[in-house]
N, C-alpha and C positions, 0 to 999 in steps of 0.2 A: 455177325460175321467177327472172325477171330481177330484180335489186336496183334498176333503175330507169335511166335514160338519163343519161350523162355526154357532154356534147358536148367534143370535142376539136379545136381549131383547129390548122391546120398539121399535120395527123395523117397525110399521105400517105407521109412519109418521117422519117428521123432520130429525135429524141427524141420527138416526137409519135407516130410509129408505135409506138415501143416502149411509150408510155403507153397507147395503144389497146389493144395486145395483153395487155398485164398488166391493165388492167381487165376485158377479157373473160375473163381467166382467173379472175378474183374474182368473176365472175357479174354484172357490171354491163353494160349495152348500150352500147358506144362508139357515138357519132355523130361520124364522122370528117369534118370539114369542111375543104376545101382548093380551091384552083383547079381541081384535076383530078379531084377527086372520088374517088380512090383510097381503098381502105379495107383497111389490113392486118388489120383485125377489125371485127365489128359492120357497120355500113352507112355507105356514102359519100354525102356530098352536096357537089355544086359550089357554091362560094360564094367571093366575094371579099370578104374580112372589112373591106376598106378602103371598101366600099360599103354604106351604111346599108341601103338598101331590099334589097339582097342578103341581109343578115343578118337583118333583120327576118322576111323571106318564109321563109328557110331554116330559122330557129328555130321558125316556126310550123308548118312542115312536119314537123320532127322531133318536136314536141310531140303530133302526132297518133298517133305510134306508141307513146306512153306517157308517163308522169311523167318530167320532167326534174329530176334530183336534184343535178346537177354541170354545171360549166363549167371547162375548162381552156384558159386562153389562153395557147396554145404558139407560135402563128404569130409569125415575126420576122424581122429583116432585120439583118445585120451588114455595114456597109460601112467600108472603111478609107480614111482620106485625111487629110493633115495639115490644121491648121486654116487656116492661110495659103491653101490651095487648094481649101478645101471650097466648093461651089457650095450657095447658098441651097435650090434644089429638091431637091439630093440630102439635106441635112440635112433638110428637111421630109419627103421619102419615107420616110426611116427612122422619124421619129416618127409618120407616118401609119400604118405597120403595127405598130411596136413599143409605142406609147403610145396613140393616138387610138383605134385598133381594139379595143384592151383595154377601153376606156370603153365604146364603142359596144356590144361583145359582152356586156359585163357589164350594161349597161342594157337591152339587149334581153332577156337572160335573167333579170332581177330578177323579172318577175311568176311566171314558172314556179318559180323558186327560192324565192321567198316562198311560194307555195303548199306547196311539198315540204320547206321549211326546209333548203334545199341549201348546197352549197359551192362557192366559186370558188377556183381555185388559179391564181395568175399565175405564169408561168414569168419570173424576172428574171434577174440575173446578178450574180456577185461584183464585176465591173467597176462596179457601182452605187456602190462606196465607195473605188474606186482612181482614181488619175491615170493614164491610159493614153495614150501617144503614138499619135496617128493615130486616135484612138477617141472624138473628142468627142460625135459624134452617138449612137453605141451607148451610151457611158456614161451620157449625160444621160437618153437615153430609158428605160434600165432603172432609173435612180435615181426618174424619175417612176413607174414602175411600182410600186416599193416604197411611194411616196407614195400612190399610188390605192389600194393594197391597204389602207393605215391607215384612209383616208378612208371606203372600203367597210365595213370592220369596224365603224366608229363610227357610221355612217349606217344600216347595215342589220342591225345586231346585234339590235335591237329585234324585227326581223322572223324572227329565228331562222336568219339566213344568216351564215355564218362564210367568212372570205376570209383566204387565205395566199398569201405570196409565196415561191415556192421559187427560190433563187438558186445554179446551178450555176457551178461553175468550168470548166476544159477538159475537155470532154466529146469523146470519140471518136466520130463518126459517119460514115457513108458520104460525107458533104458535105466532111469536112475529115481524111479518114484519110491521105491522100497527104501533107498539110502536117505533120501531127502526127508521122509516121513518119520524117520527115527527121532524120538524125542530129544535126545541129546543135540543132533544135528539141526533140529529145527528151531531149538532154543538159542543155539549160539548163532545161526544165520539171522534170527530176529534181533540180536543185539547188534548184529553187524550191518544189515540192509535198512536204511533209513525208511523204507515203506513197509518193513515188517513181513514180507514175504518173499518166496522166491518167484521167478518169472513164468509165465506160460507160453507154451510154445506158439500158441495163436497170436500172442502180442508181438513176438518177433516176425512172424509171418505177415501179420497186417502192416507193420512198419515197413517191410521188404516190398509188400504189394503196393505201398504207398509211393515208395521210389519209383517203381516202374509206371504206375498209374500217372504220377504227376511229371516225371522226366524233366527234372530241374537241371538243364545243361550246364549251368554254371556251378553246379555243385559237384566236385570231383576231387578224388585222393584223400578225401578225409576220413577219418576212424570215427565212427558214431557209436558211444556207448549206451547200452540199454540194459542197465544193471541194477535199477532202482536205487541209484546213489551209492552202492556199495563201494565202489572203486576210489571214490573220493571222499570216503567216511574215514576219519582218523580220530 
C-alpha cells in the first residue's frame, strides 16, 4: 500500500529523476511533473511550473489519485553570465523557474499538505551563501529559496506542514557530466572539496527520501547543506 503521493517537479532527469526513484523504492507514489511528462518512477504529468494555471490544474489532477503528502520543488535553471553583460530578461527567467515557481507550487500544494500534514522539500544550493563569479542570478535565486523555506516553516507550522531546504554542492548528473569530468575542473574541485569528489544524484535523493520516511516534525525551516564540506572550506 502506498504511503502517499509526493509531487516532484523537474523529475524527468537529473537529481529529480533520482528523487522519484528513491521515493518509489520507499513505498511512496511519485508524481513526476515536468514539461515532457516523463516519469522514471510513479506517474508522469506534463506541466510548466512557471504557468500558474498549469500548476493548479496539474496538482488537482494528481490529488485525484490519492492524498498528497509531500512536494519536492526540484525544477531549476542555471545560467552563467557576467553581471555587466546580463540581460534583465535572462535574470528574470532564472527567477521565474528557480524562485517564483517554488512559491506558486508550494501555494497550490498547501491545501493538500494542510490536510495530510505534509512536507515541502525545496532544492536550494550551497551557492546561496557564496559569491560566485558569473552566477549572480543563480546565487540570488537560491538564496531566495532559503528565505522562502523559513517563511513557509513559520507560516504553515501551525498547520502541521514542515519545510526544509536541501542545498547541494557540485553534483554529477547526465547534464553536467562532461563538464565535471574535464581534468582541469576535476583537479580544481578536488582541491576545494574536502571529500575529494563531486556528489552523486542518488546521495541527494536518499537524503530527501529519508526526510519523507522519517518525518521529523520538529525539524523545519532549516537549510541543510550536502556539499562534501565544500562551502565551509577556506
